[in-house]
VEXNUSE-390621 format. One record per residue: residue in one letter; x, y, z of N, C-alpha, C, CB in turn. Coordinates in steps of 0.001 Angstrom, whole numbers, padded with zeros to 6 digits. Glycine has a CB too. Layout:
N
a, X, Y, Z, X, Y, Z, X, Y, Z, X, Y, Z
...
This chain:
129
m, 027438, -029389, -031071, 026554, -028282, -031364, 025105, -028771, -031385, 026932, -027625, -032705
f, 024876, -029848, -032076, 023525, -030382, -032170, 023014, -030789, -030796, 023483, -031574, -033128
r, 023898, -031362, -029995, 023535, -031821, -028663, 023149, -030630, -027770, 024701, -032614, -028035
a, 023868, -029508, -027891, 023567, -028309, -027099, 022202, -027753, -027466, 024647, -027235, -027304
v, 021904, -027693, -028737, 020603, -027190, -029197, 019493, -028099, -028694, 020562, -027093, -030745
q, 019744, -029410, -028772, 018742, -030373, -028333, 018481, -030252, -026829, 019189, -031797, -028679
s, 019545, -030054, -026026, 019340, -029947, -024583, 018628, -028659, -024220, 020670, -030027, -023850
v, 018949, -027563, -024897, 018253, -026294, -024644, 016787, -026441, -024996, 018888, -025137, -025454
r, 016529, -027115, -026095, 015142, -027310, -026521, 014367, -028141, -025507, 015096, -027983, -027894
s, 014990, -029178, -024984, 014299, -030023, -024012, 014064, -029267, -022713, 015101, -031302, -023742
l, 015024, -028413, -022315, 014831, -027609, -021116, 013680, -026620, -021283, 016112, -026865, -020771
s, 013606, -026010, -022460, 012543, -025032, -022675, 011179, -025706, -022721, 012789, -024254, -023966
t, 011080, -026894, -023300, 009786, -027577, -023327, 009403, -028070, -021944, 009815, -028747, -024311
t, 010403, -028465, -021136, 010123, -028905, -019769, 009603, -027729, -018941, 011395, -029512, -019113
a, 010236, -026571, -019100, 009795, -025382, -018367, 008384, -024996, -018788, 010764, -024204, -018603
a, 008088, -025104, -020077, 006751, -024780, -020558, 005721, -025739, -019976, 006707, -024820, -022087
c, 006071, -027024, -019905, 005151, -028005, -019323, 004896, -027696, -017854, 005710, -029430, -019476
r, 005971, -027351, -017118, 005797, -027008, -015701, 004917, -025786, -015541, 007153, -026763, -015034
q, 005151, -024790, -016396, 004347, -023575, -016314, 002895, -023894, -016639, 004891, -022492, -017270
d, 002668, -024731, -017617, 001305, -025107, -017974, 000633, -025842, -016821, 001298, -025978, -019237
l, 001352, -026718, -016126, 000780, -027440, -014992, 000415, -026466, -013867, 001770, -028510, -014477
i, 001293, -025515, -013606, 001024, -024521, -012564, -000165, -023661, -012953, 002262, -023638, -012316
q, -000185, -023225, -014193, -001309, -022412, -014651, -002614, -023201, -014583, -001064, -021917, -016083
q, -002570, -024445, -014988, -003768, -025277, -014973, -004260, -025480, -013545, -003492, -026632, -015640
t, -003331, -025710, -012609, -003713, -025878, -011206, -004323, -024590, -010666, -002495, -026292, -010356
f, -003728, -023471, -011026, -004233, -022169, -010591, -005650, -021932, -011111, -003298, -021045, -011069
v, -005876, -022195, -012380, -007200, -022005, -012982, -008219, -022943, -012350, -007141, -022234, -014501
t, -007817, -024175, -012096, -008715, -025144, -011462, -009127, -024675, -010081, -008050, -026519, -011371
k, -008168, -024181, -009319, -008453, -023695, -007966, -009375, -022484, -008004, -007152, -023341, -007237
i, -009162, -021575, -008950, -010033, -020404, -009084, -011449, -020834, -009414, -009503, -019448, -010167
r, -011595, -021779, -010315, -012938, -022264, -010673, -013613, -022934, -009482, -012859, -023250, -011854
e, -012843, -023674, -008695, -013388, -024338, -007507, -013867, -023306, -006487, -012329, -025266, -006871
i, -013072, -022281, -006276, -013459, -021227, -005330, -014678, -020474, -005843, -012289, -020247, -005094
a, -014725, -020189, -007148, -015858, -019480, -007726, -017142, -020296, -007600, -015584, -019152, -009191
k, -017022, -021605, -007719, -018197, -022469, -007604, -018764, -022431, -006187, -017842, -023913, -007993
n, -017900, -022345, -005180, -018328, -022327, -003784, -018280, -020921, -003193, -017458, -023263, -002960
a, -018383, -019907, -004029, -018210, -018520, -003566, -019176, -018198, -002441, -018414, -017532, -004724
g, -018627, -017750, -001324, -019444, -017331, -000193, -020087, -018466, 000565, -020492, -016417, -000658
n, -019781, -019698, 000240, -020412, -020842, 000877, -019371, -021605, 001675, -021084, -021759, -000167
l, -019598, -021738, 002969, -018671, -022477, 003811, -019083, -023942, 003975, -018570, -021813, 005170
a, -020045, -024397, 003185, -020553, -025757, 003341, -019469, -026798, 003086, -021725, -025990, 002399
n, -018584, -026532, 002140, -017550, -027506, 001806, -016213, -027190, 002470, -017370, -027570, 000307
s, -016211, -026232, 003356, -014938, -025845, 003960, -014633, -026706, 005184, -014959, -024358, 004348
d, -013478, -026478, 005720, -012956, -027214, 006861, -013804, -026922, 008109, -011472, -026848, 007108
p, -014091, -027929, 008950, -014856, -027679, 010177, -014176, -026673, 011109, -015074, -028981, 010916
a, -012857, -026603, 011078, -012145, -025631, 011907, -012478, -024207, 011474, -010627, -025868, 011833
v, -012645, -023999, 010166, -013000, -022672, 009661, -014405, -022309, 010110, -012896, -022621, 008120
k, -015329, -023264, 010012, -016703, -023013, 010458, -016739, -022688, 011944, -017597, -024225, 010163
k, -015965, -023422, 012730, -015922, -023204, 014171, -015349, -021825, 014487, -015090, -024299, 014858
a, -014279, -021435, 013793, -013672, -020116, 014014, -014640, -019001, 013645, -012376, -019975, 013200
l, -015407, -019195, 012563, -016398, -018195, 012166, -017480, -018070, 013223, -017020, -018555, 010811
q, -017970, -019179, 013702, -019022, -019147, 014721, -018517, -018488, 016010, -019525, -020576, 015015
e, -017291, -018792, 016400, -016721, -018165, 017599, -016587, -016659, 017425, -015354, -018774, 017924
e, -016197, -016233, 016245, -016058, -014797, 015978, -017421, -014108, 015995, -015363, -014565, 014619
l, -018429, -014767, 015416, -019780, -014190, 015440, -020311, -014105, 016872, -020741, -015028, 014569
n, -020061, -015127, 017670, -020486, -015099, 019074, -019766, -014007, 019850, -020236, -016454, 019735
r, -018473, -013819, 019569, -017704, -012775, 020237, -018263, -011393, 019906, -016227, -012860, 019836
l, -018596, -011181, 018617, -019169, -009901, 018217, -020542, -009686, 018842, -019268, -009818, 016700
a, -021331, -010755, 018927, -022662, -010642, 019521, -022562, -010236, 020988, -023428, -011970, 019386
t, -021630, -010825, 021717, -021487, -010460, 023131, -020882, -009072, 023277, -020620, -011489, 023868
k, -019977, -008704, 022398, -019343, -007385, 022488, -020355, -006276, 022283, -018220, -007258, 021462
f, -021255, -006444, 021323, -022238, -005415, 021018, -023598, -005686, 021660, -022398, -005293, 019527
q, -023625, -006634, 022590, -024816, -006962, 023363, -026014, -007272, 022468, -025156, -005821, 024302
l, -025783, -008183, 021512, -026844, -008628, 020612, -027424, -009936, 021133, -026311, -008800, 019161
a, -028620, -010270, 020672, -029312, -011454, 021172, -028555, -012740, 020864, -030703, -011526, 020582
n, -028103, -012893, 019615, -027359, -014098, 019239, -026467, -013797, 018031, -028331, -015274, 018921
a, -025747, -014809, 017598, -024785, -014623, 016508, -025462, -014419, 015160, -023855, -015812, 016430
d, -026712, -014866, 015012, -027412, -014685, 013735, -027702, -013223, 013456, -028711, -015475, 013726
v, -027857, -012434, 014497, -028149, -011007, 014336, -026939, -010272, 013765, -028564, -010382, 015684
v, -025746, -010761, 014052, -024527, -010103, 013582, -024489, -010067, 012069, -023286, -010813, 014122
s, -024878, -011146, 011424, -024826, -011192, 009960, -025868, -010287, 009317, -025023, -012616, 009477
k, -026873, -009831, 010075, -027920, -008975, 009524, -027680, -007491, 009795, -029256, -009378, 010088
l, -026571, -007166, 010450, -026263, -005771, 010728, -025969, -005031, 009427, -025069, -005659, 011696
p, -026405, -003771, 009327, -026123, -003018, 008101, -024636, -002681, 008004, -026965, -001726, 008054
t, -024113, -002811, 006836, -022699, -002500, 006611, -022585, -001484, 005482, -021886, -003787, 006278
n, -023116, -000307, 005714, -023032, 000762, 004734, -021868, 001669, 005108, -024364, 001563, 004655
f, -020822, 001597, 004337, -019647, 002407, 004587, -019610, 003554, 003602, -018368, 001566, 004494
e, -019393, 004746, 004133, -019283, 005911, 003264, -017824, 006108, 002894, -019859, 007181, 003947
a, -017613, 006469, 001661, -016243, 006740, 001221, -015813, 008078, 001811, -016133, 006752, -000347
a, -014690, 008076, 002452, -014187, 009296, 003072, -013696, 010264, 001999, -013053, 008974, 004071
k, -013999, 011541, 002198, -013544, 012558, 001260, -012199, 013057, 001759, -014580, 013734, 001122
v, -011185, 012845, 000973, -009840, 013228, 001360, -009394, 014386, 000482, -008860, 012030, 001246
d, -009068, 015488, 001138, -008553, 016645, 000411, -007049, 016538, 000314, -008964, 017968, 001095
s, -006538, 016876, -000822, -005095, 016842, -001015, -004458, 017967, -000217, -004732, 016957, -002514
a, -003423, 017642, 000525, -002709, 018645, 001312, -002066, 019678, 000389, -001639, 017978, 002205
v, -001629, 019242, -000770, -001007, 020165, -001714, -002048, 021150, -002229, -000357, 019398, -002889
q, -003229, 020654, -002575, -004278, 021552, -003068, -004708, 022528, -001989, -005486, 020751, -003560
s, -004808, 022071, -000746, -005196, 022964, 000351, -004146, 024041, 000561, -005405, 022170, 001651
a, -002880, 023666, 000509, -001812, 024632, 000742, -001702, 025650, -000379, -000496, 023917, 000907
l, -002006, 025229, -001587, -001854, 026111, -002737, -003131, 026830, -003129, -001357, 025332, -003900
e, -004177, 026629, -002386, -005468, 027193, -002749, -005400, 028719, -002810, -006540, 026748, -001753
g, -005807, 029269, -003933, -005854, 030711, -004111, -004526, 031338, -004475, -006358, 031339, -002881
q, -003488, 030557, -004680, -002189, 031117, -005028, -001859, 030802, -006481, -001091, 030574, -004095
t, -001196, 031753, -007116, -000788, 031543, -008497, 000651, 031037, -008523, -000931, 032849, -009323
l, 001036, 030541, -009661, 002398, 030040, -009824, 003408, 031174, -009659, 002565, 029370, -011199
a, 003066, 032347, -010168, 003979, 033490, -010064, 004215, 033860, -008596, 003414, 034705, -010838
s, 003156, 033864, -007787, 003335, 034210, -006374, 004135, 033138, -005641, 001975, 034404, -005695
l, 003949, 031873, -006013, 004729, 030797, -005404, 006207, 030918, -005759, 004194, 029435, -005849
l, 006493, 031204, -007038, 007881, 031381, -007453, 008517, 032576, -006755, 007965, 031553, -008969
e, 007766, 033628, -006598, 008267, 034815, -005909, 008606, 034481, -004454, 007228, 035958, -005972
g, 007765, 033701, -003802, 008013, 033285, -002425, 009261, 032428, -002315, 006818, 032526, -001882
v, 009458, 031526, -003279, 010639, 030672, -003272, 011897, 031515, -003469, 010535, 029592, -004368
k, 011863, 032460, -004387, 013026, 033334, -004621, 013333, 034155, -003380, 012778, 034269, -005825
k, 012302, 034657, -002707, 012506, 035447, -001490, 013138, 034578, -000399, 011160, 036047, -000994
d, 012610, 033363, -000210, 013168, 032450, 000794, 014623, 032105, 000471, 012324, 031162, 000878
h, 014921, 031909, -000806, 016282, 031579, -001221, 017226, 032738, -000937, 016319, 031218, -002711
s, 016796, 033942, -001266, 017680, 035097, -001028, 017895, 035311, 000469, 017088, 036379, -001668
e, 016860, 035072, 001298, 017032, 035189, 002751, 018005, 034133, 003267, 015676, 035054, 003470
y, 017916, 032931, 002732, 018827, 031863, 003140, 020265, 032203, 002770, 018418, 030535, 002497
v, 020469, 032667, 001538, 021815, 033021, 001084, 022386, 034153, 001941, 021796, 033434, -000408
a, 021568, 035145, 002274, 022024, 036274, 003096, 022428, 035785, 004484, 020919, 037355, 003209
s, 021617, 034911, 005103, 021956, 034411, 006443, 023198, 033535, 006387, 020777, 033619, 007045
r, 023347, 032756, 005330, 024530, 031914, 005180, 025786, 032766, 005030, 024375, 030981, 003972
d, 025696, 033819, 004214, 026850, 034702, 004028, 027184, 035429, 005322, 026580, 035716, 002905
a, 026160, 035822, 006105, 026403, 036497, 007387, 027112, 035555, 008345, 025078, 036997, 008009
k, 026696, 034281, 008376, 027366, 033304, 009246, 028812, 033080, 008811, 026603, 031968, 009239
k, 029051, 033023, 007506, 030419, 032850, 007007, 031278, 034039, 007396, 030425, 032669, 005480
a, 030741, 035250, 007271, 031498, 036456, 007631, 031784, 036470, 009125, 030727, 037732, 007223
e, 030803, 036071, 009918, 030987, 036010, 011374, 032067, 034990, 011740, 029656, 035648, 012073
q, 032064, 033840, 011098, 033064, 032815, 011349, 034451, 033302, 010927, 032701, 031520, 010608
a, 034538, 033999, 009798, 035823, 034537, 009339, 036345, 035575, 010327, 035684, 035161, 007931
a, 035448, 036399, 010883, 035855, 037407, 011875, 036379, 036710, 013134, 034660, 038354, 012230
r, 035735, 035637, 013565, 036201, 034888, 014735, 037585, 034283, 014492, 035200, 033780, 015091
n, 037754, 033696, 013316, 039040, 033097, 012962, 040148, 034145, 012939, 038948, 032401, 011601
a, 039851, 035332, 012401, 040831, 036413, 012323, 041187, 036890, 013743, 040280, 037597, 011462
a, 040181, 036964, 014620, 040430, 037414, 016009, 041279, 036394, 016741, 039097, 037639, 016772
l, 041080, 035105, 016481, 041853, 034068, 017140, 043309, 034046, 016672, 041213, 032721, 016898
k, 043565, 034427, 015443, 044918, 034411, 014893, 045737, 035579, 015449, 044874, 034471, 013351
q, 045133, 036628, 015887, 045884, 037794, 016369, 046290, 037630, 017762, 045099, 039041, 016236
């Protein structure tokens, strides 16, 4: 019994240590990124090269003088106004009128279903004779 408690305790402390190491590594990485925020000076040369190639591609696509002009382009994005389809469909209608429409549609469905059942029963009766 004592041995089982001791092993569970050691497993839980080991898991806590691992979690602490992972958390510490995560926090360290976040602080490192925050320190170099927006700065590619310490990044990999391949990343710098890919960025420059992308800027050159955009400059040629939009017929700009050079890649430096791309970074100075205005980037003002307007938030799109999205109307809810439900609000548009229900505009000007009351709950009572909506319920009335649903009841009418339901009664029409039941009537058509009963008519089809009666028609099928008539066919079956004709086939049996």
